[in-house]
C-alpha positions as CSV (number, residue, x, y, z in Angstrom):
1,M,26.9,-16.1,-6.0
2,S,23.3,-15.0,-4.4
3,D,20.2,-16.9,-5.0
4,Y,18.0,-14.0,-6.3
5,T,15.1,-16.6,-6.0
6,Q,15.1,-16.6,-2.4
7,Y,14.7,-13.8,-0.2
8,T,14.7,-13.5,3.5
9,K,11.9,-12.1,5.8
10,Q,13.7,-8.7,6.2
11,E,13.8,-8.4,2.4
12,M,10.0,-9.1,2.0
13,Q,9.4,-6.6,4.6
14,A,11.3,-4.1,2.5
15,Y,9.6,-4.8,-0.6
16,A,6.3,-4.5,1.2
17,I,7.1,-0.8,2.3
18,A,8.1,0.2,-1.4
19,K,5.1,-1.3,-2.6
20,F,3.0,1.1,-0.9
21,I,4.5,4.1,-1.3
22,E,2.8,6.3,-3.7
23,E,3.0,8.3,-6.9
24,D,4.5,11.8,-5.7
25,Q,4.7,10.8,-2.5
26,I,6.8,12.9,0.3
27,V,8.3,10.1,2.4
28,T,9.3,11.1,5.9
29,V,12.1,8.1,6.4
30,G,14.8,7.1,9.3
31,T,17.1,4.4,8.7
32,G,16.8,0.7,9.0
33,L,14.3,-1.3,6.7
34,P,12.2,2.0,6.0
35,L,15.4,3.2,4.5
36,I,16.0,0.2,2.4
37,G,12.3,-0.1,1.5
38,A,12.1,3.6,0.5
39,S,15.1,3.4,-1.3
40,L,13.8,0.7,-3.3
41,A,10.6,2.7,-4.2
42,K,12.7,5.7,-5.3
43,K,15.3,3.6,-7.4
44,V,12.8,1.3,-9.1
45,I,8.9,0.9,-8.1
46,Q,7.6,4.8,-7.6
47,P,10.8,7.0,-8.6
48,S,8.3,10.0,-8.5
49,C,8.6,9.7,-4.7
50,H,10.6,12.4,-2.6
51,L,12.5,11.1,0.5
52,I,13.1,13.7,3.2
53,V,14.8,13.1,6.9
54,E,14.3,15.0,9.8
55,S,17.7,16.2,10.5
56,G,16.4,18.8,7.7
57,L,17.5,17.2,4.0
58,M,15.2,17.0,1.5
59,D,14.4,14.7,-1.4
60,C,17.5,12.4,-0.9
61,A,18.6,9.6,-3.4
62,P,21.7,8.1,-1.4
63,V,24.2,6.1,-3.3
64,E,25.6,4.4,-0.1
65,V,23.1,3.2,3.0
66,P,23.5,6.1,5.5
67,R,23.6,5.0,9.2
68,S,21.6,7.3,10.8
69,V,19.5,10.7,9.7
70,G,22.7,12.7,10.2
71,D,25.1,10.8,8.1
72,L,26.2,13.0,5.7
73,R,25.8,10.4,3.0
74,F,22.0,11.5,3.1
75,M,23.7,14.8,1.6
76,A,25.2,13.4,-1.6
77,H,22.0,13.8,-3.8
78,C,19.5,15.7,-1.8
79,A,17.9,18.6,-3.2
80,V,17.7,21.0,-0.1
81,Q,19.7,20.9,3.1
82,W,17.7,22.3,5.7
83,P,18.5,23.0,9.3
84,N,16.0,20.5,11.6
85,V,13.6,23.6,12.4
86,R,12.7,23.9,8.8
87,F,11.9,20.3,8.4
88,V,9.6,20.6,11.3
89,G,7.8,24.0,10.0
90,F,7.6,22.4,6.5
91,E,5.8,19.0,8.5
92,T,3.6,21.2,10.4
93,N,2.9,23.6,7.1
94,S,1.8,20.6,5.2
95,Y,-0.8,19.5,7.6
96,L,-2.1,23.4,8.1
97,N,-2.6,23.6,4.7
98,K,-4.5,20.1,4.2
99,K,-1.8,18.3,1.8
100,D,-2.3,15.0,2.3
101,N,0.9,13.9,-0.1
102,M,3.0,13.1,3.2
103,V,3.5,9.6,5.0
104,A,6.4,8.8,7.5
105,F,7.8,5.9,9.0
106,I,7.9,5.3,12.8
107,G,8.2,2.3,15.0
108,G,8.5,1.2,18.5
109,A,8.1,-1.8,20.9
110,E,4.7,-2.2,21.4
111,I,1.3,-1.4,19.6
112,D,-2.2,-2.0,20.1
113,I,-5.1,-2.6,18.0
114,Y,-5.8,1.2,17.4
115,G,-2.0,1.6,16.1
116,N,-0.9,3.8,19.5
117,V,2.6,2.9,19.7
118,N,5.3,2.6,22.6
119,S,8.7,3.4,22.2
120,T,9.3,4.7,25.8
121,C,9.2,2.2,28.6
122,I,7.6,-1.7,29.8
123,G,6.2,-1.0,33.1
124,D,5.5,1.7,35.7
125,Y,7.1,5.1,34.0
126,N,8.6,5.8,37.1
127,N,10.1,2.5,37.7
128,P,10.1,0.5,34.4
129,K,11.1,-2.9,33.7
130,V,12.5,-1.7,30.5
131,R,13.5,2.1,29.3
132,F,13.8,2.6,25.6
133,T,15.2,5.6,23.7
134,G,11.7,7.6,23.9
135,S,9.8,9.7,20.8
136,G,12.8,11.6,19.5
137,G,10.7,12.6,16.7
138,A,7.9,10.3,16.6
139,N,5.4,11.9,18.6
140,G,5.3,15.0,16.4
141,I,5.6,12.9,13.3
142,A,2.3,10.4,14.3
143,T,0.4,13.9,15.4
144,Y,0.7,15.8,12.2
145,Q,1.3,13.2,9.5
146,N,0.2,9.8,8.3
147,T,2.4,7.1,9.3
148,I,3.3,3.5,8.5
149,I,4.5,1.8,11.4
150,M,7.2,-0.5,11.3
151,M,7.2,-3.8,13.8
152,Q,8.3,-7.1,14.0
153,H,5.3,-9.3,14.5
154,Q,5.6,-10.8,18.0
155,S,2.6,-11.5,20.5
156,R,4.8,-9.5,23.2
157,R,4.6,-6.6,20.9
158,F,1.3,-6.5,19.5
159,V,-0.7,-6.0,22.6
160,D,-4.4,-5.1,24.2
161,K,-3.0,-2.5,26.1
162,I,0.3,-0.7,25.6
163,G,2.4,0.8,28.5
164,Y,2.9,4.1,27.4
165,I,1.5,6.0,24.3
166,T,4.7,7.3,23.0
167,S,3.2,8.1,19.5
168,P,-0.8,8.4,19.2
169,G,-2.6,6.2,16.5
170,W,-6.2,6.4,16.6
171,M,-6.5,6.5,20.4
172,T,-9.4,4.8,21.6
173,G,-11.5,4.5,18.3
174,P,-13.8,7.1,16.0
175,G,-13.4,10.7,17.3
176,S,-11.1,10.0,20.1
177,R,-8.1,12.1,18.3
178,K,-10.2,15.1,18.1
179,A,-11.1,14.7,21.5
180,A,-7.4,14.7,22.7
181,G,-6.8,17.8,20.7
182,L,-5.1,15.9,17.9
183,P,-5.7,16.1,14.1
184,E,-8.3,13.8,13.1
185,D,-7.7,13.6,9.5
186,R,-4.2,12.4,10.3
187,G,-3.2,8.9,11.5
188,P,-1.5,5.3,11.2
189,R,-2.7,4.1,7.6
190,M,-1.1,0.7,7.9
191,V,1.5,-1.5,10.0
192,V,4.1,-3.6,8.0
193,T,5.6,-6.4,9.8
194,D,7.7,-9.5,8.8
195,L,4.4,-11.5,8.7
196,G,1.8,-9.5,6.9
197,I,0.5,-5.8,6.5
198,F,-2.3,-4.5,8.4
199,K,-4.6,-1.6,7.3
200,F,-7.2,0.6,9.6
201,D,-11.1,-0.1,9.3
202,D,-12.7,3.1,8.3
203,E,-15.6,2.8,10.5
204,T,-13.9,1.3,14.0
205,K,-10.6,2.3,13.3
206,K,-9.3,-1.1,14.1
207,M,-6.4,-2.9,12.6
208,Y,-7.1,-5.7,10.7
209,L,-5.1,-8.1,8.3
210,A,-4.8,-6.8,4.3
211,Y,-1.9,-8.9,3.4
212,Y,-0.1,-11.7,4.1
213,Y,3.3,-13.1,2.7
214,P,3.6,-16.5,0.7
215,Y,5.7,-18.0,3.7
216,S,2.8,-16.5,6.2
217,S,-0.9,-17.2,6.7
218,P,-3.8,-15.7,8.4
219,E,-3.6,-18.2,11.0
220,I,0.2,-17.4,11.3
221,C,-0.5,-13.7,11.8
222,Q,-3.5,-14.3,14.5
223,E,-1.2,-16.7,16.5
224,N,1.7,-13.9,16.9
225,T,-0.9,-11.2,17.8
226,G,-1.8,-10.8,21.3
227,F,-5.5,-9.5,20.4
228,E,-8.0,-10.8,18.2
229,I,-7.8,-9.3,14.8
230,D,-10.1,-9.4,11.7
231,T,-8.6,-11.7,8.9
232,S,-11.8,-12.0,6.8
233,R,-10.4,-9.2,4.3
234,A,-6.7,-10.7,4.0
235,Q,-5.4,-11.3,0.9
236,L,-1.9,-13.0,-0.4
237,M,0.9,-10.4,-1.4
238,E,3.2,-12.5,-3.9
239,G,6.8,-11.9,-3.1
240,P,9.5,-9.9,-5.0
241,D,10.6,-11.1,-8.1
242,P,14.7,-11.8,-8.6
243,E,15.8,-8.6,-9.9
244,I,14.1,-6.8,-6.9
245,I,16.5,-8.9,-4.6
246,R,19.4,-8.2,-6.8
247,I,18.9,-4.5,-6.4
248,I,18.7,-4.7,-2.7
249,R,21.8,-6.8,-2.2
250,E,23.8,-5.4,-4.7
251,E,22.8,-1.8,-5.3
252,I,21.0,-0.4,-1.9
253,D,22.6,-2.4,0.9
254,P,25.4,-4.4,-0.7
255,G,27.4,-4.0,3.0
256,Q,24.3,-5.9,4.8
257,V,24.3,-2.8,7.2
258,F,20.2,-3.2,7.9
259,I,19.4,-6.4,5.9
260,K,21.7,-9.3,7.0
261,L,21.6,-12.6,5.0
262,K,22.5,-15.8,6.5
263,K,25.9,-17.5,5.8
């Protein structure tokens, strides 16, 4: 029998995702931890939120964990089944009509202090050390939607200068999104890692530590970040209660598709 009083770093990260989804918010979600966190929000913490995926499925509430955004399991309880082009139009229309009730999850291999994300390559673009899968829909999402960025917290991922900007954050600081021809009223809102939650200063647009977890600390977060970060505003975020962990393990991801438990 599971001990629901103990939780893993992945479960803490999923819980943190769910806690920061807002009432009636439209959430663009893929798979992995963002799906687990968003499903937890929909099921328990913020039932009024609406989950959508870039394959065109709207207001999803899957009863079994989908493996990809094209997985038919997303269709089980969704409200509308649109083609992908309609999803893109929906996303762009939200921006054009100044609706600020959408948020999307993205991730990548590297991130800098302004929330620019690299999911393209490490090293020279034409002769990279490592080539990744690239943008997918992330660039368009980061252009037109507010984003929550999911990262595993390591200094090799949190770097001074990323090798390639796949998904734009606050670029080089205040005014730089507008200068680049991007919407200046959209951008990254937070970064959720396995060590803490980071937000962006309204004035400087630089990342700062907003919350750390019971097993973490501001010092641990800084040690695992490849640039100096403001920790002066950091607060402790309490961990999930046993019932939340039971729901994750027994109802949301019982097959441990995305959240693995140690034997």
